[in-house]
PDBQT receptor file of N, H, CA, C and O in Angstrom, charges set to zero:
ATOM      1  N   MET A   1     -33.735-237.195-104.321  1.00  0.00    +0.000 N 
ATOM      2  CA  MET A   1     -34.423-236.683-103.154  1.00  0.00    +0.000 C 
ATOM      3  C   MET A   1     -35.879-237.138-103.215  1.00  0.00    +0.000 C 
ATOM      4  O   MET A   1     -36.551-236.925-104.224  1.00  0.00    +0.000 OA
ATOM      5  N   ALA A   2     -36.359-237.747-102.170  1.00  0.00    +0.000 N 
ATOM      6  H   ALA A   2     -35.813-237.920-101.351  1.00  0.00    +0.000 HD
ATOM      7  CA  ALA A   2     -37.716-238.289-102.146  1.00  0.00    +0.000 C 
ATOM      8  C   ALA A   2     -38.716-237.190-101.829  1.00  0.00    +0.000 C 
ATOM      9  O   ALA A   2     -38.441-236.298-101.027  1.00  0.00    +0.000 OA
ATOM     10  N   ALA A   3     -39.865-237.262-102.459  1.00  0.00    +0.000 N 
ATOM     11  H   ALA A   3     -40.088-237.987-103.111  1.00  0.00    +0.000 HD
ATOM     12  CA  ALA A   3     -40.926-236.280-102.208  1.00  0.00    +0.000 C 
ATOM     13  C   ALA A   3     -41.643-236.632-100.905  1.00  0.00    +0.000 C 
ATOM     14  O   ALA A   3     -41.748-237.801-100.534  1.00  0.00    +0.000 OA
ATOM     15  N   MET A   4     -42.136-235.594-100.216  1.00  0.00    +0.000 N 
ATOM     16  H   MET A   4     -42.051-234.644-100.518  1.00  0.00    +0.000 HD
ATOM     17  CA  MET A   4     -42.849-235.825 -98.954  1.00  0.00    +0.000 C 
ATOM     18  C   MET A   4     -44.256-236.328 -99.257  1.00  0.00    +0.000 C 
ATOM     19  O   MET A   4     -44.941-235.783-100.123  1.00  0.00    +0.000 OA
ATOM     20  N   ASN A   5     -44.684-237.363 -98.547  1.00  0.00    +0.000 N 
ATOM     21  H   ASN A   5     -44.127-237.806 -97.844  1.00  0.00    +0.000 HD
ATOM     22  CA  ASN A   5     -46.060-237.797 -98.713  1.00  0.00    +0.000 C 
ATOM     23  C   ASN A   5     -46.953-237.017 -97.762  1.00  0.00    +0.000 C 
ATOM     24  O   ASN A   5     -46.450-236.247 -96.944  1.00  0.00    +0.000 OA
ATOM     25  N   SER A   6     -48.241-237.194 -97.848  1.00  0.00    +0.000 N 
ATOM     26  H   SER A   6     -48.650-237.819 -98.512  1.00  0.00    +0.000 HD
ATOM     27  CA  SER A   6     -49.179-236.361 -97.095  1.00  0.00    +0.000 C 
ATOM     28  C   SER A   6     -49.108-236.611 -95.593  1.00  0.00    +0.000 C 
ATOM     29  O   SER A   6     -49.357-235.687 -94.819  1.00  0.00    +0.000 OA
ATOM     30  N   SER A   7     -48.777-237.820 -95.151  1.00  0.00    +0.000 N 
ATOM     31  H   SER A   7     -48.574-238.571 -95.780  1.00  0.00    +0.000 HD
ATOM     32  CA  SER A   7     -48.721-238.079 -93.713  1.00  0.00    +0.000 C 
ATOM     33  C   SER A   7     -47.513-237.400 -93.077  1.00  0.00    +0.000 C 
ATOM     34  O   SER A   7     -47.624-236.861 -91.975  1.00  0.00    +0.000 OA
ATOM     35  N   SER A   8     -46.372-237.414 -93.741  1.00  0.00    +0.000 N 
ATOM     36  H   SER A   8     -46.282-237.852 -94.635  1.00  0.00    +0.000 HD
ATOM     37  CA  SER A   8     -45.200-236.738 -93.177  1.00  0.00    +0.000 C 
ATOM     38  C   SER A   8     -45.392-235.219 -93.230  1.00  0.00    +0.000 C 
ATOM     39  O   SER A   8     -44.907-234.508 -92.350  1.00  0.00    +0.000 OA
ATOM     40  N   PHE A   9     -46.083-234.721 -94.239  1.00  0.00    +0.000 N 
ATOM     41  H   PHE A   9     -46.477-235.299 -94.954  1.00  0.00    +0.000 HD
ATOM     42  CA  PHE A   9     -46.370-233.290 -94.297  1.00  0.00    +0.000 C 
ATOM     43  C   PHE A   9     -47.282-232.873 -93.149  1.00  0.00    +0.000 C 
ATOM     44  O   PHE A   9     -47.118-231.788 -92.592  1.00  0.00    +0.000 OA
ATOM     45  N   GLY A  10     -48.239-233.721 -92.792  1.00  0.00    +0.000 N 
ATOM     46  H   GLY A  10     -48.372-234.603 -93.244  1.00  0.00    +0.000 HD
ATOM     47  CA  GLY A  10     -49.125-233.428 -91.669  1.00  0.00    +0.000 C 
ATOM     48  C   GLY A  10     -48.381-233.387 -90.346  1.00  0.00    +0.000 C 
ATOM     49  O   GLY A  10     -48.667-232.545 -89.494  1.00  0.00    +0.000 OA
ATOM     50  N   VAL A  11     -47.424-234.297 -90.169  1.00  0.00    +0.000 N 
ATOM     51  H   VAL A  11     -47.192-234.981 -90.860  1.00  0.00    +0.000 HD
ATOM     52  CA  VAL A  11     -46.625-234.305 -88.946  1.00  0.00    +0.000 C 
ATOM     53  C   VAL A  11     -45.787-233.034 -88.861  1.00  0.00    +0.000 C 
ATOM     54  O   VAL A  11     -45.701-232.417 -87.799  1.00  0.00    +0.000 OA
ATOM     55  N   VAL A  12     -45.181-232.647 -89.953  1.00  0.00    +0.000 N 
ATOM     56  H   VAL A  12     -45.251-233.148 -90.816  1.00  0.00    +0.000 HD
ATOM     57  CA  VAL A  12     -44.381-231.422 -89.984  1.00  0.00    +0.000 C 
ATOM     58  C   VAL A  12     -45.265-230.209 -89.713  1.00  0.00    +0.000 C 
ATOM     59  O   VAL A  12     -44.842-229.292 -89.009  1.00  0.00    +0.000 OA
ATOM     60  N   ALA A  13     -46.468-230.184 -90.247  1.00  0.00    +0.000 N 
ATOM     61  H   ALA A  13     -46.812-230.930 -90.818  1.00  0.00    +0.000 HD
ATOM     62  CA  ALA A  13     -47.383-229.063 -90.022  1.00  0.00    +0.000 C 
ATOM     63  C   ALA A  13     -47.792-228.982 -88.551  1.00  0.00    +0.000 C 
ATOM     64  O   ALA A  13     -47.896-227.883 -88.007  1.00  0.00    +0.000 OA
ATOM     65  N   ILE A  14     -48.020-230.103 -87.910  1.00  0.00    +0.000 N 
ATOM     66  H   ILE A  14     -47.935-230.996 -88.353  1.00  0.00    +0.000 HD
ATOM     67  CA  ILE A  14     -48.388-230.103 -86.491  1.00  0.00    +0.000 C 
ATOM     68  C   ILE A  14     -47.222-229.608 -85.636  1.00  0.00    +0.000 C 
ATOM     69  O   ILE A  14     -47.420-228.808 -84.722  1.00  0.00    +0.000 OA
ATOM     70  N   ILE A  15     -46.026-230.074 -85.924  1.00  0.00    +0.000 N 
ATOM     71  H   ILE A  15     -45.865-230.724 -86.667  1.00  0.00    +0.000 HD
ATOM     72  CA  ILE A  15     -44.845-229.631 -85.161  1.00  0.00    +0.000 C 
ATOM     73  C   ILE A  15     -44.608-228.141 -85.372  1.00  0.00    +0.000 C 
ATOM     74  O   ILE A  15     -44.303-227.426 -84.418  1.00  0.00    +0.000 OA
ATOM     75  N   ALA A  16     -44.745-227.662 -86.607  1.00  0.00    +0.000 N 
ATOM     76  H   ALA A  16     -44.993-228.242 -87.382  1.00  0.00    +0.000 HD
ATOM     77  CA  ALA A  16     -44.544-226.237 -86.885  1.00  0.00    +0.000 C 
ATOM     78  C   ALA A  16     -45.593-225.390 -86.172  1.00  0.00    +0.000 C 
ATOM     79  O   ALA A  16     -45.272-224.321 -85.652  1.00  0.00    +0.000 OA
ATOM     80  N   THR A  17     -46.825-225.847 -86.141  1.00  0.00    +0.000 N 
ATOM     81  H   THR A  17     -47.086-226.715 -86.563  1.00  0.00    +0.000 HD
ATOM     82  CA  THR A  17     -47.887-225.128 -85.432  1.00  0.00    +0.000 C 
ATOM     83  C   THR A  17     -47.598-225.090 -83.938  1.00  0.00    +0.000 C 
ATOM     84  O   THR A  17     -47.817-224.067 -83.290  1.00  0.00    +0.000 OA
ATOM     85  N   PHE A  18     -47.113-226.184 -83.393  1.00  0.00    +0.000 N 
ATOM     86  H   PHE A  18     -46.935-227.015 -83.920  1.00  0.00    +0.000 HD
ATOM     87  CA  PHE A  18     -46.769-226.235 -81.974  1.00  0.00    +0.000 C 
ATOM     88  C   PHE A  18     -45.682-225.213 -81.651  1.00  0.00    +0.000 C 
ATOM     89  O   PHE A  18     -45.803-224.452 -80.691  1.00  0.00    +0.000 OA
ATOM     90  N   TYR A  19     -44.626-225.200 -82.451  1.00  0.00    +0.000 N 
ATOM     91  H   TYR A  19     -44.528-225.818 -83.231  1.00  0.00    +0.000 HD
ATOM     92  CA  TYR A  19     -43.535-224.254 -82.207  1.00  0.00    +0.000 C 
ATOM     93  C   TYR A  19     -43.962-222.808 -82.424  1.00  0.00    +0.000 C 
ATOM     94  O   TYR A  19     -43.478-221.917 -81.726  1.00  0.00    +0.000 OA
ATOM     95  N   ALA A  20     -44.847-222.560 -83.364  1.00  0.00    +0.000 N 
ATOM     96  H   ALA A  20     -45.240-223.285 -83.931  1.00  0.00    +0.000 HD
ATOM     97  CA  ALA A  20     -45.239-221.192 -83.696  1.00  0.00    +0.000 C 
ATOM     98  C   ALA A  20     -46.258-220.602 -82.736  1.00  0.00    +0.000 C 
ATOM     99  O   ALA A  20     -46.270-219.388 -82.531  1.00  0.00    +0.000 OA
ATOM    100  N   ILE A  21     -47.114-221.425 -82.140  1.00  0.00    +0.000 N 
ATOM    101  H   ILE A  21     -47.104-222.411 -82.306  1.00  0.00    +0.000 HD
ATOM    102  CA  ILE A  21     -48.207-220.897 -81.314  1.00  0.00    +0.000 C 
ATOM    103  C   ILE A  21     -48.044-221.263 -79.847  1.00  0.00    +0.000 C 
ATOM    104  O   ILE A  21     -48.086-220.383 -78.987  1.00  0.00    +0.000 OA
ATOM    105  N   VAL A  22     -47.863-222.521 -79.548  1.00  0.00    +0.000 N 
ATOM    106  H   VAL A  22     -47.829-223.236 -80.246  1.00  0.00    +0.000 HD
ATOM    107  CA  VAL A  22     -47.904-222.988 -78.162  1.00  0.00    +0.000 C 
ATOM    108  C   VAL A  22     -46.674-222.544 -77.376  1.00  0.00    +0.000 C 
ATOM    109  O   VAL A  22     -46.816-222.052 -76.257  1.00  0.00    +0.000 OA
ATOM    110  N   LEU A  23     -45.487-222.701 -77.921  1.00  0.00    +0.000 N 
ATOM    111  H   LEU A  23     -45.371-223.100 -78.831  1.00  0.00    +0.000 HD
ATOM    112  CA  LEU A  23     -44.279-222.360 -77.172  1.00  0.00    +0.000 C 
ATOM    113  C   LEU A  23     -44.153-220.867 -76.853  1.00  0.00    +0.000 C 
ATOM    114  O   LEU A  23     -43.830-220.539 -75.712  1.00  0.00    +0.000 OA
ATOM    115  N   PRO A  24     -44.389-219.943 -77.793  1.00  0.00    +0.000 N 
ATOM    116  CA  PRO A  24     -44.305-218.522 -77.423  1.00  0.00    +0.000 C 
ATOM    117  C   PRO A  24     -45.327-218.122 -76.367  1.00  0.00    +0.000 C 
ATOM    118  O   PRO A  24     -45.023-217.299 -75.504  1.00  0.00    +0.000 OA
ATOM    119  N   VAL A  25     -46.520-218.680 -76.417  1.00  0.00    +0.000 N 
ATOM    120  H   VAL A  25     -46.767-219.348 -77.118  1.00  0.00    +0.000 HD
ATOM    121  CA  VAL A  25     -47.541-218.360 -75.421  1.00  0.00    +0.000 C 
ATOM    122  C   VAL A  25     -47.110-218.883 -74.052  1.00  0.00    +0.000 C 
ATOM    123  O   VAL A  25     -47.276-218.192 -73.047  1.00  0.00    +0.000 OA
ATOM    124  N   ALA A  26     -46.566-220.080 -74.004  1.00  0.00    +0.000 N 
ATOM    125  H   ALA A  26     -46.431-220.641 -74.821  1.00  0.00    +0.000 HD
ATOM    126  CA  ALA A  26     -46.113-220.657 -72.733  1.00  0.00    +0.000 C 
ATOM    127  C   ALA A  26     -44.956-219.850 -72.151  1.00  0.00    +0.000 C 
ATOM    128  O   ALA A  26     -44.912-219.625 -70.942  1.00  0.00    +0.000 OA
ATOM    129  N   ARG A  27     -44.026-219.414 -72.988  1.00  0.00    +0.000 N 
ATOM    130  H   ARG A  27     -44.063-219.596 -73.970  1.00  0.00    +0.000 HD
ATOM    131  CA  ARG A  27     -42.899-218.621 -72.500  1.00  0.00    +0.000 C 
ATOM    132  C   ARG A  27     -43.351-217.244 -72.046  1.00  0.00    +0.000 C 
ATOM    133  O   ARG A  27     -42.826-216.725 -71.062  1.00  0.00    +0.000 OA
ATOM    134  N   ALA A  28     -44.301-216.644 -72.730  1.00  0.00    +0.000 N 
ATOM    135  H   ALA A  28     -44.728-217.066 -73.530  1.00  0.00    +0.000 HD
ATOM    136  CA  ALA A  28     -44.755-215.302 -72.362  1.00  0.00    +0.000 C 
ATOM    137  C   ALA A  28     -45.463-215.304 -71.015  1.00  0.00    +0.000 C 
ATOM    138  O   ALA A  28     -45.356-214.339 -70.259  1.00  0.00    +0.000 OA
ATOM    139  N   THR A  29     -46.176-216.363 -70.710  1.00  0.00    +0.000 N 
ATOM    140  H   THR A  29     -46.263-217.148 -71.324  1.00  0.00    +0.000 HD
ATOM    141  CA  THR A  29     -46.888-216.402 -69.435  1.00  0.00    +0.000 C 
ATOM    142  C   THR A  29     -45.963-216.775 -68.284  1.00  0.00    +0.000 C 
ATOM    143  O   THR A  29     -46.187-216.344 -67.153  1.00  0.00    +0.000 OA
ATOM    144  N   SER A  30     -44.935-217.562 -68.548  1.00  0.00    +0.000 N 
ATOM    145  H   SER A  30     -44.752-217.912 -69.467  1.00  0.00    +0.000 HD
ATOM    146  CA  SER A  30     -44.064-217.993 -67.454  1.00  0.00    +0.000 C 
ATOM    147  C   SER A  30     -42.943-217.007 -67.167  1.00  0.00    +0.000 C 
ATOM    148  O   SER A  30     -42.417-216.994 -66.054  1.00  0.00    +0.000 OA
ATOM    149  N   LEU A  31     -42.566-216.193 -68.120  1.00  0.00    +0.000 N 
ATOM    150  H   LEU A  31     -42.994-216.203 -69.024  1.00  0.00    +0.000 HD
ATOM    151  CA  LEU A  31     -41.445-215.279 -67.946  1.00  0.00    +0.000 C 
ATOM    152  C   LEU A  31     -41.897-213.823 -67.932  1.00  0.00    +0.000 C 
ATOM    153  O   LEU A  31     -41.259-212.972 -68.551  1.00  0.00    +0.000 OA
ATOM    154  N   ALA A  32     -42.976-213.534 -67.240  1.00  0.00    +0.000 N 
ATOM    155  H   ALA A  32     -43.494-214.226 -66.737  1.00  0.00    +0.000 HD
ATOM    156  CA  ALA A  32     -43.461-212.155 -67.171  1.00  0.00    +0.000 C 
ATOM    157  C   ALA A  32     -42.444-211.303 -66.410  1.00  0.00    +0.000 C 
ATOM    158  O   ALA A  32     -41.973-211.706 -65.346  1.00  0.00    +0.000 OA
ATOM    159  N   PRO A  33     -42.104-210.138 -66.942  1.00  0.00    +0.000 N 
ATOM    160  CA  PRO A  33     -41.102-209.306 -66.276  1.00  0.00    +0.000 C 
ATOM    161  C   PRO A  33     -41.640-208.701 -64.981  1.00  0.00    +0.000 C 
ATOM    162  O   PRO A  33     -42.842-208.483 -64.826  1.00  0.00    +0.000 OA
ATOM    163  N   ALA A  34     -40.738-208.443 -64.080  1.00  0.00    +0.000 N 
ATOM    164  H   ALA A  34     -39.762-208.620 -64.206  1.00  0.00    +0.000 HD
ATOM    165  CA  ALA A  34     -41.105-207.821 -62.818  1.00  0.00    +0.000 C 
ATOM    166  C   ALA A  34     -41.482-206.363 -63.068  1.00  0.00    +0.000 C 
ATOM    167  O   ALA A  34     -40.976-205.744 -64.004  1.00  0.00    +0.000 OA
ATOM    168  N   PRO A  35     -42.358-205.817 -62.245  1.00  0.00    +0.000 N 
ATOM    169  CA  PRO A  35     -42.723-204.409 -62.444  1.00  0.00    +0.000 C 
ATOM    170  C   PRO A  35     -41.526-203.498 -62.232  1.00  0.00    +0.000 C 
ATOM    171  O   PRO A  35     -40.673-203.758 -61.384  1.00  0.00    +0.000 OA
ATOM    172  N   ALA A  36     -41.477-202.438 -63.007  1.00  0.00    +0.000 N 
ATOM    173  H   ALA A  36     -42.170-202.228 -63.696  1.00  0.00    +0.000 HD
ATOM    174  CA  ALA A  36     -40.366-201.499 -62.926  1.00  0.00    +0.000 C 
ATOM    175  C   ALA A  36     -40.478-200.649 -61.672  1.00  0.00    +0.000 C 
ATOM    176  O   ALA A  36     -41.573-200.319 -61.217  1.00  0.00    +0.000 OA
ATOM    177  N   SER A  37     -39.332-200.307 -61.132  1.00  0.00    +0.000 N 
ATOM    178  H   SER A  37     -38.443-200.576 -61.502  1.00  0.00    +0.000 HD
ATOM    179  CA  SER A  37     -39.339-199.446 -59.953  1.00  0.00    +0.000 C 
ATOM    180  C   SER A  37     -39.593-198.000 -60.386  1.00  0.00    +0.000 C 
ATOM    181  O   SER A  37     -39.381-197.633 -61.542  1.00  0.00    +0.000 OA
ATOM    182  N   ALA A  38     -40.043-197.203 -59.445  1.00  0.00    +0.000 N 
ATOM    183  H   ALA A  38     -40.215-197.501 -58.506  1.00  0.00    +0.000 HD
ATOM    184  CA  ALA A  38     -40.333-195.808 -59.742  1.00  0.00    +0.000 C 
ATOM    185  C   ALA A  38     -39.032-195.061 -60.014  1.00  0.00    +0.000 C 
ATOM    186  O   ALA A  38     -38.029-195.279 -59.335  1.00  0.00    +0.000 OA
ATOM    187  N   LEU A  39     -39.055-194.188 -61.002  1.00  0.00    +0.000 N 
ATOM    188  H   LEU A  39     -39.870-194.012 -61.554  1.00  0.00    +0.000 HD
ATOM    189  CA  LEU A  39     -37.876-193.415 -61.337  1.00  0.00    +0.000 C 
ATOM    190  C   LEU A  39     -37.755-192.219 -60.404  1.00  0.00    +0.000 C 
ATOM    191  O   LEU A  39     -38.694-191.439 -60.244  1.00  0.00    +0.000 OA
ATOM    192  N   THR A  40     -36.604-192.092 -59.801  1.00  0.00    +0.000 N 
ATOM    193  H   THR A  40     -35.841-192.726 -59.931  1.00  0.00    +0.000 HD
ATOM    194  CA  THR A  40     -36.355-190.942 -58.950  1.00  0.00    +0.000 C 
ATOM    195  C   THR A  40     -35.096-190.262 -59.436  1.00  0.00    +0.000 C 
ATOM    196  O   THR A  40     -34.127-190.936 -59.785  1.00  0.00    +0.000 OA
ATOM    197  N   SER A  41     -35.088-188.967 -59.466  1.00  0.00    +0.000 N 
ATOM    198  H   SER A  41     -35.875-188.420 -59.182  1.00  0.00    +0.000 HD
ATOM    199  CA  SER A  41     -33.931-188.205 -59.906  1.00  0.00    +0.000 C 
ATOM    200  C   SER A  41     -33.756-187.020 -58.977  1.00  0.00    +0.000 C 
ATOM    201  O   SER A  41     -34.693-186.264 -58.719  1.00  0.00    +0.000 OA
ATOM    202  N   ASP A  42     -32.529-186.873 -58.476  1.00  0.00    +0.000 N 
ATOM    203  H   ASP A  42     -31.768-187.487 -58.686  1.00  0.00    +0.000 HD
ATOM    204  CA  ASP A  42     -32.250-185.735 -57.614  1.00  0.00    +0.000 C 
ATOM    205  C   ASP A  42     -31.576-184.603 -58.380  1.00  0.00    +0.000 C 
ATOM    206  O   ASP A  42     -31.128-183.634 -57.768  1.00  0.00    +0.000 OA
ATOM    207  N   GLY A  43     -31.497-184.701 -59.673  1.00  0.00    +0.000 N 
ATOM    208  H   GLY A  43     -31.862-185.488 -60.170  1.00  0.00    +0.000 HD
ATOM    209  CA  GLY A  43     -30.938-183.641 -60.495  1.00  0.00    +0.000 C 
ATOM    210  C   GLY A  43     -29.474-183.827 -60.827  1.00  0.00    +0.000 C 
ATOM    211  O   GLY A  43     -28.938-183.089 -61.654  1.00  0.00    +0.000 OA
ATOM    212  N   THR A  44     -28.809-184.788 -60.211  1.00  0.00    +0.000 N 
ATOM    213  H   THR A  44     -29.244-185.387 -59.539  1.00  0.00    +0.000 HD
ATOM    214  CA  THR A  44     -27.386-184.950 -60.482  1.00  0.00    +0.000 C 
ATOM    215  C   THR A  44     -27.127-185.453 -61.892  1.00  0.00    +0.000 C 
ATOM    216  O   THR A  44     -26.114-185.098 -62.494  1.00  0.00    +0.000 OA
ATOM    217  N   THR A  45     -28.013-186.264 -62.425  1.00  0.00    +0.000 N 
ATOM    218  H   THR A  45     -28.836-186.552 -61.936  1.00  0.00    +0.000 HD
ATOM    219  CA  THR A  45     -27.837-186.757 -63.783  1.00  0.00    +0.000 C 
ATOM    220  C   THR A  45     -27.950-185.621 -64.789  1.00  0.00    +0.000 C 
ATOM    221  O   THR A  45     -27.185-185.563 -65.752  1.00  0.00    +0.000 OA
ATOM    222  N   ILE A  46     -28.885-184.731 -64.573  1.00  0.00    +0.000 N 
ATOM    223  H   ILE A  46     -29.506-184.778 -63.791  1.00  0.00    +0.000 HD
ATOM    224  CA  ILE A  46     -29.050-183.578 -65.468  1.00  0.00    +0.000 C 
ATOM    225  C   ILE A  46     -27.835-182.663 -65.360  1.00  0.00    +0.000 C 
ATOM    226  O   ILE A  46     -27.328-182.185 -66.375  1.00  0.00    +0.000 OA
ATOM    227  N   ASP A  47     -27.366-182.417 -64.142  1.00  0.00    +0.000 N 
ATOM    228  H   ASP A  47     -27.777-182.805 -63.317  1.00  0.00    +0.000 HD
ATOM    229  CA  ASP A  47     -26.186-181.574 -63.948  1.00  0.00    +0.000 C 
ATOM    230  C   ASP A  47     -24.962-182.186 -64.615  1.00  0.00    +0.000 C 
ATOM    231  O   ASP A  47     -24.163-181.475 -65.225  1.00  0.00    +0.000 OA
ATOM    232  N   GLN A  48     -24.816-183.477 -64.503  1.00  0.00    +0.000 N 
ATOM    233  H   GLN A  48     -25.465-184.054 -64.007  1.00  0.00    +0.000 HD
ATOM    234  CA  GLN A  48     -23.675-184.147 -65.108  1.00  0.00    +0.000 C 
ATOM    235  C   GLN A  48     -23.755-184.081 -66.633  1.00  0.00    +0.000 C 
ATOM    236  O   GLN A  48     -22.732-183.907 -67.296  1.00  0.00    +0.000 OA
ATOM    237  N   GLY A  49     -24.943-184.216 -67.189  1.00  0.00    +0.000 N 
ATOM    238  H   GLY A  49     -25.774-184.357 -66.650  1.00  0.00    +0.000 HD
ATOM    239  CA  GLY A  49     -25.112-184.102 -68.635  1.00  0.00    +0.000 C 
ATOM    240  C   GLY A  49     -24.761-182.708 -69.135  1.00  0.00    +0.000 C 
ATOM    241  O   GLY A  49     -24.117-182.562 -70.174  1.00  0.00    +0.000 OA
ATOM    242  N   ILE A  50     -25.183-181.682 -68.398  1.00  0.00    +0.000 N 
ATOM    243  H   ILE A  50     -25.707-181.800 -67.554  1.00  0.00    +0.000 HD
ATOM    244  CA  ILE A  50     -24.844-180.306 -68.775  1.00  0.00    +0.000 C 
ATOM    245  C   ILE A  50     -23.338-180.095 -68.689  1.00  0.00    +0.000 C 
ATOM    246  O   ILE A  50     -22.756-179.450 -69.561  1.00  0.00    +0.000 OA
ATOM    247  N   ALA A  51     -22.700-180.631 -67.653  1.00  0.00    +0.000 N 
ATOM    248  H   ALA A  51     -23.172-181.155 -66.945  1.00  0.00    +0.000 HD
ATOM    249  CA  ALA A  51     -21.252-180.491 -67.503  1.00  0.00    +0.000 C 
ATOM    250  C   ALA A  51     -20.514-181.158 -68.659  1.00  0.00    +0.000 C 
ATOM    251  O   ALA A  51     -19.550-180.596 -69.177  1.00  0.00    +0.000 OA
ATOM    252  N   TYR A  52     -20.953-182.353 -69.073  1.00  0.00    +0.000 N 
ATOM    253  H   TYR A  52     -21.737-182.810 -68.652  1.00  0.00    +0.000 HD
ATOM    254  CA  TYR A  52     -20.316-183.025 -70.207  1.00  0.00    +0.000 C 
ATOM    255  C   TYR A  52     -20.499-182.220 -71.492  1.00  0.00    +0.000 C 
ATOM    256  O   TYR A  52     -19.568-182.116 -72.290  1.00  0.00    +0.000 OA
ATOM    257  N   ALA A  53     -21.675-181.655 -71.701  1.00  0.00    +0.000 N 
ATOM    258  H   ALA A  53     -22.432-181.739 -71.053  1.00  0.00    +0.000 HD
ATOM    259  CA  ALA A  53     -21.916-180.856 -72.898  1.00  0.00    +0.000 C 
ATOM    260  C   ALA A  53     -21.023-179.617 -72.910  1.00  0.00    +0.000 C 
ATOM    261  O   ALA A  53     -20.481-179.253 -73.954  1.00  0.00    +0.000 OA
ATOM    262  N   LEU A  54     -20.867-178.969 -71.756  1.00  0.00    +0.000 N 
ATOM    263  H   LEU A  54     -21.307-179.264 -70.909  1.00  0.00    +0.000 HD
ATOM    264  CA  LEU A  54     -20.007-177.789 -71.689  1.00  0.00    +0.000 C 
ATOM    265  C   LEU A  54     -18.540-178.154 -71.903  1.00  0.00    +0.000 C 
ATOM    266  O   LEU A  54     -17.807-177.402 -72.544  1.00  0.00    +0.000 OA
ATOM    267  N   MET A  55     -18.106-179.290 -71.381  1.00  0.00    +0.000 N 
ATOM    268  H   MET A  55     -18.702-179.901 -70.860  1.00  0.00    +0.000 HD
ATOM    269  CA  MET A  55     -16.726-179.721 -71.616  1.00  0.00    +0.000 C 
ATOM    270  C   MET A  55     -16.491-180.043 -73.085  1.00  0.00    +0.000 C 
ATOM    271  O   MET A  55     -15.423-179.748 -73.621  1.00  0.00    +0.000 OA
ATOM    272  N   LEU A  56     -17.469-180.641 -73.732  1.00  0.00    +0.000 N 
ATOM    273  H   LEU A  56     -18.336-180.881 -73.296  1.00  0.00    +0.000 HD
ATOM    274  CA  LEU A  56     -17.344-180.916 -75.158  1.00  0.00    +0.000 C 
ATOM    275  C   LEU A  56     -17.288-179.620 -75.957  1.00  0.00    +0.000 C 
ATOM    276  O   LEU A  56     -16.508-179.504 -76.902  1.00  0.00    +0.000 OA
ATOM    277  N   LEU A  57     -18.112-178.648 -75.581  1.00  0.00    +0.000 N 
ATOM    278  H   LEU A  57     -18.746-178.743 -74.814  1.00  0.00    +0.000 HD
ATOM    279  CA  LEU A  57     -18.091-177.347 -76.252  1.00  0.00    +0.000 C 
ATOM    280  C   LEU A  57     -16.735-176.669 -76.066  1.00  0.00    +0.000 C 
ATOM    281  O   LEU A  57     -16.193-176.100 -77.013  1.00  0.00    +0.000 OA
ATOM    282  N   ALA A  58     -16.183-176.725 -74.850  1.00  0.00    +0.000 N 
ATOM    283  H   ALA A  58     -16.624-177.187 -74.080  1.00  0.00    +0.000 HD
ATOM    284  CA  ALA A  58     -14.870-176.133 -74.604  1.00  0.00    +0.000 C 
ATOM    285  C   ALA A  58     -13.797-176.840 -75.425  1.00  0.00    +0.000 C 
ATOM    286  O   ALA A  58     -12.890-176.183 -75.936  1.00  0.00    +0.000 OA
ATOM    287  N   LEU A  59     -13.876-178.150 -75.563  1.00  0.00    +0.000 N 
ATOM    288  H   LEU A  59     -14.613-178.684 -75.148  1.00  0.00    +0.000 HD
ATOM    289  CA  LEU A  59     -12.911-178.894 -76.359  1.00  0.00    +0.000 C 
ATOM    290  C   LEU A  59     -12.985-178.496 -77.823  1.00  0.00    +0.000 C 
ATOM    291  O   LEU A  59     -11.953-178.305 -78.466  1.00  0.00    +0.000 OA
ATOM    292  N   VAL A  60     -14.194-178.369 -78.355  1.00  0.00    +0.000 N 
ATOM    293  H   VAL A  60     -15.032-178.524 -77.833  1.00  0.00    +0.000 HD
ATOM    294  CA  VAL A  60     -14.362-177.986 -79.763  1.00  0.00    +0.000 C 
ATOM    295  C   VAL A  60     -13.855-176.567 -79.982  1.00  0.00    +0.000 C 
ATOM    296  O   VAL A  60     -13.162-176.308 -80.965  1.00  0.00    +0.000 OA
ATOM    297  N   LEU A  61     -14.190-175.641 -79.079  1.00  0.00    +0.000 N 
ATOM    298  H   LEU A  61     -14.753-175.852 -78.280  1.00  0.00    +0.000 HD
ATOM    299  CA  LEU A  61     -13.720-174.271 -79.232  1.00  0.00    +0.000 C 
ATOM    300  C   LEU A  61     -12.203-174.199 -79.151  1.00  0.00    +0.000 C 
ATOM    301  O   LEU A  61     -11.589-173.462 -79.922  1.00  0.00    +0.000 OA
ATOM    302  N   THR A  62     -11.586-174.933 -78.253  1.00  0.00    +0.000 N 
ATOM    303  H   THR A  62     -12.085-175.533 -77.626  1.00  0.00    +0.000 HD
ATOM    304  CA  THR A  62     -10.127-174.948 -78.134  1.00  0.00    +0.000 C 
ATOM    305  C   THR A  62      -9.506-175.492 -79.409  1.00  0.00    +0.000 C 
ATOM    306  O   THR A  62      -8.489-174.974 -79.871  1.00  0.00    +0.000 OA
ATOM    307  N   TYR A  63     -10.103-176.529 -79.984  1.00  0.00    +0.000 N 
ATOM    308  H   TYR A  63     -10.929-176.950 -79.609  1.00  0.00    +0.000 HD
ATOM    309  CA  TYR A  63      -9.589-177.092 -81.233  1.00  0.00    +0.000 C 
ATOM    310  C   TYR A  63      -9.709-176.085 -82.378  1.00  0.00    +0.000 C 
ATOM    311  O   TYR A  63      -8.799-175.976 -83.200  1.00  0.00    +0.000 OA
ATOM    312  N   LEU A  64     -10.809-175.358 -82.438  1.00  0.00    +0.000 N 
ATOM    313  H   LEU A  64     -11.548-175.448 -81.770  1.00  0.00    +0.000 HD
ATOM    314  CA  LEU A  64     -11.020-174.400 -83.530  1.00  0.00    +0.000 C 
ATOM    315  C   LEU A  64     -10.108-173.192 -83.407  1.00  0.00    +0.000 C 
ATOM    316  O   LEU A  64      -9.673-172.639 -84.417  1.00  0.00    +0.000 OA
ATOM    317  N   ILE A  65      -9.812-172.773 -82.175  1.00  0.00    +0.000 N 
ATOM    318  H   ILE A  65     -10.165-173.222 -81.355  1.00  0.00    +0.000 HD
ATOM    319  CA  ILE A  65      -8.974-171.613 -81.998  1.00  0.00    +0.000 C 
ATOM    320  C   ILE A  65      -7.520-171.910 -82.357  1.00  0.00    +0.000 C 
ATOM    321  O   ILE A  65      -6.846-171.052 -82.928  1.00  0.00    +0.000 OA
ATOM    322  N   HIS A  66      -7.030-173.082 -82.042  1.00  0.00    +0.000 N 
ATOM    323  H   HIS A  66      -7.577-173.779 -81.579  1.00  0.00    +0.000 HD
ATOM    324  CA  HIS A  66      -5.635-173.415 -82.329  1.00  0.00    +0.000 C 
ATOM    325  C   HIS A  66      -5.529-173.884 -83.713  1.00  0.00    +0.000 C 
ATOM    326  O   HIS A  66      -4.436-174.220 -84.168  1.00  0.00    +0.000 OA
TER     327      HIS A  66
C-alpha cells in the first residue's frame, strides 16, 4: 500500500472541507421548511383519548376479574 504524499493529502483535505462545510450550508438555505400552520383543536382529540383510556381500563379490569 503506497503512502499518501502531501499534494494528494491536500486535495483530500480540500474535498473533505467542501463536503463538511459548503454542502450542508447550501442545503440548509435551499431547503428551508415551510412555516407550520396554526394548531386548532375542537376537543374531539382529547375526548377520543379519554375514551381509549377508559376502554383500556375496562379491558384490564375485565381481565383481572375473570
